[in-house]
C-alpha positions as CSV (number, residue, x, y, z in Angstrom):
1,X,5.5,-27.0,-2.8
2,X,4.0,-27.6,0.2
3,X,0.3,-26.4,-1.6
4,X,0.8,-28.6,-3.9
5,X,1.5,-31.9,-1.6
6,X,-1.3,-31.0,0.5
7,X,-4.3,-30.8,-2.4
8,X,-2.2,-34.2,-3.7
9,X,-2.7,-35.8,-0.4
10,X,-6.0,-35.2,0.3
11,X,-7.5,-36.4,-3.6
12,X,-5.2,-39.7,-3.2
13,X,-6.2,-40.1,0.9
14,X,-9.8,-39.7,-0.4
15,X,-9.3,-42.2,-3.3
16,X,-6.8,-45.1,-1.8
17,X,-7.9,-47.6,1.2
18,X,-6.1,-46.4,3.7
19,X,-7.8,-47.5,6.8
20,X,-6.9,-47.4,10.3
21,X,-8.0,-50.5,11.3
22,X,-8.9,-51.1,15.3
23,X,-10.7,-54.6,14.8
24,X,-8.7,-57.7,14.2
25,X,-11.4,-59.4,12.2
26,X,-9.3,-62.4,10.2
27,X,-6.2,-60.7,9.9
28,X,-4.6,-63.1,8.4
29,X,-6.8,-63.5,5.8
30,X,-6.5,-59.8,4.5
31,X,-2.6,-61.0,4.6
32,X,-3.4,-63.5,2.3
33,X,-6.0,-61.2,-0.1
34,X,-2.7,-58.4,0.2
35,X,-0.5,-61.4,-1.2
36,X,-2.3,-62.4,-3.6
37,X,-2.7,-58.5,-5.0
38,X,1.3,-57.8,-4.4
39,X,2.1,-61.1,-6.3
40,X,0.1,-60.4,-9.3
41,X,1.2,-56.6,-9.3
42,X,4.7,-57.9,-9.5
43,X,3.6,-60.8,-12.9
44,X,2.1,-58.1,-14.2
45,X,5.5,-56.1,-15.1
46,X,6.6,-59.6,-16.9
47,X,10.0,-58.6,-15.3
48,X,13.1,-61.7,-16.0
49,X,13.7,-62.7,-12.7
50,X,10.6,-61.8,-11.2
51,X,9.5,-65.4,-10.0
52,X,12.5,-65.9,-8.4
53,X,12.2,-62.9,-6.0
54,X,8.7,-63.9,-5.4
55,X,10.1,-67.3,-4.4
56,X,12.4,-65.8,-1.6
57,X,9.6,-63.4,-0.4
58,X,7.8,-66.0,0.3
59,X,10.8,-67.6,2.0
60,X,11.1,-65.3,4.7
61,X,8.1,-63.5,7.1
62,X,7.7,-60.3,4.7
63,X,4.1,-61.6,4.0
64,X,2.8,-61.3,7.1
65,X,5.1,-58.3,8.6
66,X,4.2,-55.1,10.2
67,X,4.7,-52.1,9.1
68,X,6.8,-50.9,12.3
69,X,5.4,-47.4,13.2
70,X,2.6,-47.7,10.8
71,X,0.1,-50.3,9.8
72,X,0.9,-52.3,12.7
73,X,-1.1,-55.4,12.2
74,X,-0.7,-58.5,9.9
75,X,-0.2,-58.2,6.7
76,X,0.5,-54.3,7.2
77,X,3.9,-54.0,5.3
78,X,2.3,-55.3,2.1
79,X,-0.6,-53.5,2.2
80,X,1.4,-50.6,3.0
81,X,3.3,-51.5,0.1
82,X,0.0,-52.0,-2.2
83,X,-0.6,-48.2,-0.8
84,X,1.9,-46.5,-1.7
85,X,2.3,-48.2,-5.3
86,X,-1.5,-46.9,-6.3
87,X,-0.6,-43.5,-4.5
88,X,3.0,-43.3,-7.3
89,X,0.5,-44.9,-10.1
90,X,-1.3,-41.5,-9.2
91,X,1.1,-38.9,-9.2
92,X,3.8,-41.0,-11.0
93,X,1.8,-41.8,-14.3
94,X,4.2,-41.3,-17.0
95,X,6.8,-42.8,-15.4
96,X,6.9,-46.8,-17.1
97,X,4.6,-48.6,-15.2
98,X,7.1,-51.4,-14.4
99,X,9.3,-49.1,-12.7
100,X,6.5,-47.8,-10.5
101,X,6.0,-51.6,-9.4
102,X,8.8,-51.9,-8.6
103,X,10.1,-49.0,-7.0
104,X,6.6,-48.7,-4.6
105,X,6.6,-52.5,-3.9
106,X,9.9,-53.7,-3.7
107,X,10.5,-49.9,-1.4
108,X,10.4,-51.6,2.2
109,X,11.3,-55.6,1.4
110,X,14.5,-55.1,3.0
111,X,12.2,-55.1,6.3
112,X,12.1,-58.4,6.5
113,X,16.4,-57.9,8.2
114,X,15.6,-56.8,12.1
115,X,17.7,-53.8,11.8
116,X,18.2,-50.9,10.2
117,X,19.2,-49.8,6.5
118,X,16.2,-51.3,5.1
119,X,16.3,-49.2,1.9
120,X,20.3,-50.3,1.5
121,X,19.1,-54.3,2.3
122,X,16.4,-54.0,-0.2
123,X,18.5,-53.4,-3.1
124,X,20.9,-55.5,-1.7
125,X,18.9,-59.0,-1.8
126,X,17.1,-58.0,-5.3
127,X,20.6,-57.5,-6.7
128,X,22.0,-61.0,-5.0
129,X,18.7,-62.5,-6.3
130,X,19.6,-61.8,-9.9
131,X,17.0,-59.4,-10.1
132,X,18.2,-56.4,-12.6
133,X,17.4,-52.8,-11.5
134,X,16.8,-49.7,-14.0
135,X,19.4,-47.0,-12.4
136,X,16.0,-44.8,-11.5
137,X,14.1,-48.1,-9.9
138,X,17.6,-48.4,-8.0
139,X,18.0,-45.0,-6.7
140,X,14.3,-44.8,-5.5
141,X,14.2,-47.7,-3.5
142,X,17.6,-46.5,-2.0
143,X,16.4,-43.5,-1.5
144,X,12.7,-43.5,-0.4
145,X,13.7,-42.2,3.4
146,X,14.9,-39.2,2.1
147,X,13.4,-36.8,2.9
148,X,15.6,-33.8,1.9
149,X,14.1,-33.5,-1.8
150,X,16.3,-31.6,-3.2
151,X,18.3,-34.6,-3.5
152,X,16.2,-36.4,-5.4
153,X,18.1,-37.0,-8.9
154,X,14.4,-38.0,-10.8
155,X,10.8,-37.7,-11.4
156,X,10.2,-41.6,-9.8
157,X,12.4,-41.2,-6.3
158,X,10.8,-37.6,-6.0
159,X,6.8,-38.9,-6.0
160,X,8.4,-42.2,-4.1
161,X,9.0,-40.1,-1.5
162,X,6.2,-38.0,-1.9
163,X,3.5,-41.2,-1.6
164,X,5.4,-43.2,0.9
165,X,4.7,-40.2,3.0
166,X,1.4,-40.2,2.1
167,X,0.5,-43.7,2.9
168,X,2.2,-43.6,6.7
169,X,1.4,-40.5,7.4
170,X,4.6,-38.4,7.5
171,X,3.0,-36.5,4.8
172,X,1.4,-34.3,7.9
173,X,4.9,-33.0,8.8
174,X,4.9,-30.8,5.6
175,X,2.2,-28.5,6.2
């Protein structure tokens, strides 16, 4: 398993848009580009209730937030979510494309609220806003920080754990 993760991480990092941006050149414009990409992918799912979710996210600081301990620049949280989406498409290609987009793009959405338990708040907000998640999407979003990989129930949540780890750099701990 560790060898597979090593191979996947090298492949994905080589072809993803992961970068350590030291320059602060027009961060706001980049954040708005990430926002446009993010919204375009969400709309492409064709899922009912998506416009309400987008409206609710636009009413928060979500699209300009940093991601915390990684992607520390304006729009970093959305850039991280887009990276997770691209990685997840590669390693969970056999999953429904709308589920890949929803799990990847909503996995850290709960970070718009201060404090812990962002995984729970992500699914809570989606539910409050009337968005319907499949059982696999719900579990993937809720458990994406579950490093105890053996407790992951479905292929989608296992893949989301790996994709998030690769994007944040946590994959280095598994070597």
